[in-house]
C-alpha positions in Angstrom: 0.0 0.0 0.0 1.3 3.4 -0.9 0.0 6.5 0.8 0.9 10.0 -0.3 -0.3 13.2 1.1 0.6 16.8 1.6 0.0 18.7 4.8 -0.4 22.4 4.2 -0.6 24.8 7.1 -1.6 28.4 6.3 -0.9 31.3 8.6 -3.6 33.7 9.7 -2.7 37.1 8.4 -5.7 38.7 10.0 -7.7 37.4 13.0 -10.5 39.3 14.7 -12.6 38.0 17.6 -15.8 39.6 19.0 -15.4 43.0 17.5 -18.1 45.4 18.4 -18.0 49.0 17.2 -20.1 52.0 18.0 -20.1 55.3 16.2 -21.7 57.6 18.9 -24.7 55.6 20.2 -25.1 53.8 16.9 -23.8 50.2 16.8 -22.0 49.7 13.5 -20.6 46.1 14.1 -21.8 43.6 16.7 -19.6 40.7 17.7 -17.8 40.2 14.4 -15.2 37.4 14.2 -13.1 36.5 11.1 -9.8 34.9 10.1 -8.1 35.6 6.8 -5.3 33.1 5.8 -2.3 34.0 3.7 -3.7 32.0 0.7 -7.1 33.7 0.8 -8.7 36.0 -1.8 -11.5 38.0 -0.2 -14.1 40.4 -1.3 -15.9 42.9 0.9 -19.3 43.7 -0.6 -22.2 45.7 0.7 -24.6 48.5 0.0 -23.7 52.1 0.5 -23.0 53.1 4.1 -23.0 49.4 5.3 -19.6 49.7 7.0 -17.1 48.4 4.4 -14.6 51.2 4.7 -15.1 51.4 8.5 -14.2 47.6 8.8 -11.1 48.1 6.6 -10.0 51.1 8.8 -10.5 49.1 12.0 -8.5 46.1 10.5 -5.7 48.4 9.4 -5.4 50.3 12.6 -6.4 53.6 11.1 -9.5 53.7 13.3 -9.2 52.7 16.9 -11.8 51.2 19.2 -12.3 52.1 22.8 -11.5 49.3 25.2 
C-alpha cells in the first residue's frame, strides 16, 4: 500500500474575535469574528453606508476602538 499526502498549514494574516464598534450611540458592528489566511482571496461587498470602509479602517489600525 502506498500513501501519499501533503500537509499544508496556512498562517492567519488577520484574525479578529468579538469586534463590536459604536459610532456615537449607533452600533456599527456587533460581535464580528473573522480569520483571513495567507492564501485567501477575499471580497468585501455591501450597499452604500454598510460599513465596508469602517471595517477596513479598523482592521488596518487607522481607526481605533475604545476598550
